[in-house]
C-alpha positions, 0 to 999 in steps of 0.5 A: 500500500502506497500513501500520498499527501495532498491539500485537496482530493476530489472524488469524481472527474465529471464537470464538477470534479475535474474543473474543481481540481484544475482550479485548485491546482491553479490556486497553488493547492496540491491536488489529486482526483480519483475516477473509477470510470472515464474522465468527464463523467456522465456529462461528457461520456453519456450525457451532454456532449454525445446527446448534443452531437446526435441533436445536431444530426437531427437538426441537419436531417430536419432541415434537409427535409424542409429543403423545398421551402428554400427552393432545393430539391433532392431524390433518394434521401438516405441517412444512417443513425449509426454514423451519427453515433460514431460522430458523437463518440468521436467528439467524446473521445476528443474531449476526454483526451482533452480533459486528461491533458488539462489535468496533466498540464495543471499537475493534478494527480489522476488516480484510476479506481474506486474511492472510500473514506477511511477517515475524514482526512484519509481516502483509500483508492482501489484500482481494477487489479485490487491494489490500494493506495491511501491519500491523506488530505486537508480537504475533500470534494465529493463529485460522484454525480448521479445515475438513472433512477428506476421507477416502480415496475420499470426496471431497465434491462438494456434491451427492451427497457433502456436508459439514456446510456443505451439510447445514445448508441441505439442501432438499429433504431426501433420503429416505435418508442415510448419515453417515460418522462417529459423533462429535458432528457425525455424531450431531447431524445423524443426530438432526436428519434422522431427526426429519424422517423421513429414513432415516439410517444412521451408519457409524463405524470405531471400536467405538461412537458418540461413541468419546471418551466413556464407554462406557456413555454410548455404549451408551445413545445407541446404544439411544436412536438405535435407538428413533428409527429410526437405523441404526448400523454400528460397526467399519465403513468405506466400501469403495466408492461407486458411482452408483446410481439417481440416488443412491449405492450404498455398500459397507461393510466390517466387522470383525464382519460381512459386507460390506453395500451401503447404497443412499442419496440422499446421503452426509454426511461427518462424520469429522474436521477439518483445521487451516487452516494453508495460505497464512499463510507459516508456513514462512518464519517457522519456525513448526512444524506437526504432523499439520496443526496448529500446534504450541504450548506451554502458553501457546499460543505457537508455535515463533516467539516472539511468534506464538500459535495458538489454537482448532482450528488449534492442535489441542489442543481443537477446541471453540468454548469452548476457542478463546475460553478460549485467546484470553483466556489469551493476551491476559491474559498479553500484557497482563501479568496473572497467568494460569494455563495452561489445564487441558484436563481441565476443558473440558466436551464437549457433544453436542446430539442427543437424548438430549443428552451432556455430560462433563468430566474423566476417564471411569471407564475413563480414570481407571483407566487413569491409575492412579487407584483410583476410586469411582463414583456414578450416578443415573438420570433415571427416579428424578428427579421433574422428569424424570418430570414432563417425561416425559424419563426417558432417561439418567443422571449418573455421577460419578467420584472419586479414592478416595484424595483424594476429588477429583472426576475427571470427570462424564459425563451423558446425558439431557434438558438435560444440556448445561445441567447440566454447568456445575456439574461444571466449576466443581467440577473447576476448584475441585478439589472433591469429590462431598461438596461437591456433595452438600452443596449444596442443589439446588432441587426439583423440577429435573433438577439434583437428579440431579447432587446424587444422583449425588454422594451415590451416590459414598458410597452415600448417594443417597436416591431409589434 
C-alpha cells in the first residue's frame, strides 16, 4: 500500500470534479482526483456532449427535409443513425483526451479506481487489479454525480427497457418508442428519434412537458412536438408492461382519460436521477444524506467539516454548469479568496430539442407566487427579421420584472438558438439589472438577439416591431 499527501482530493472527474481540481491546482493547492470510470463523467461520456452531437444530426436531417421551402430539391434521401453515433463518440473521445491533458498540464494527480473514506482526512483508492493506495488530505470534494433512477415496475434491462446510456448508441433504431418522462432528457431524445422517423410517444405524470418551466413555454413545445409527429400523454403513468410481439405492450393510466395500451419496440426511461452516494463510507464519517443526496450548506460543505459535495450528488442543481460553478466556489474559498455563495436563481436551464428552451430566474407564475407584483414583456420570433430570414419563426422571449424595483426576475425563451441567447439574461440577473438596461443596449441587426432587446422594451410597452 502506497500513501500520498495532498491539500485537496476530489472524488469524481465529471464537470464538477475535474474543473474543481484544475482550479485548485491553479490556486497553488496540491491536488489529486480519483475516477473509477472515464474522465468527464456522465456529462461528457453519456450525457451532454454525445446527446448534443446526435441533436445536431437531427437538426441537419430536419432541415434537409424542409429543403423545398428554400427552393432545393433532392431524390433518394438516405441517412444512417449509426454514423451519427460514431460522430458523437468521436467528439467524446476528443474531449476526454482533452480533459486528461488539462489535468496533466495543471499537475493534478489522476488516480484510476474506486474511492472510500477511511477517515475524514484519509481516502483509500482501489484500482481494477485490487491494489490500494491511501491519500491523506486537508480537504475533500465529493463529485460522484448521479445515475438513472428506476421507477416502480420499470426496471431497465438494456434491451427492451433502456436508459439514456443505451439510447445514445441505439442501432438499429426501433420503429416505435415510448419515453417515460417529459423533462429535458425525455424531450431531447423524443426530438432526436422522431427526426429519424421513429414513432415516439412521451408519457409524463405531471400536467405538461418540461413541468419546471413556464407554462406557456410548455404549451408551445407541446404544439411544436405535435407538428413533428410526437405523441404526448400528460397526467399519465405506466400501469403495466407486458411482452408483446417481440416488443412491449404498455398500459397507461390517466387522470383525464381512459386507460390506453401503447404497443412499442422499446421503452426509454427518462424520469429522474439518483445521487451516487453508495460505497464512499459516508456513514462512518457522519456525513448526512437526504432523499439520496448529500446534504450541504451554502458553501457546499457537508455535515463533516472539511468534506464538500458538489454537482448532482449534492442535489441542489443537477446541471453540468452548476457542478463546475460549485467546484470553483469551493476551491476559491479553500484557497482563501473572497467568494460569494452561489445564487441558484441565476443558473440558466437549457433544453436542446427543437424548438430549443432556455430560462433563468423566476417564471411569471413563480414570481407571483413569491409575492412579487410583476410586469411582463414578450416578443415573438415571427416579428424578428433574422428569424424570418432563417425561416425559424417558432417561439418567443418573455421577460419578467419586479414592478416595484424594476429588477429583472427571470427570462424564459423558446425558439431557434435560444440556448445561445440566454447568456445575456444571466449576466443581467447576476448584475441585478433591469429590462431598461437591456433595452438600452444596442443589439446588432439583423440577429435573433434583437428579440431579447424587444422583449425588454415590451416590459414598458415600448417594443417597436409589434
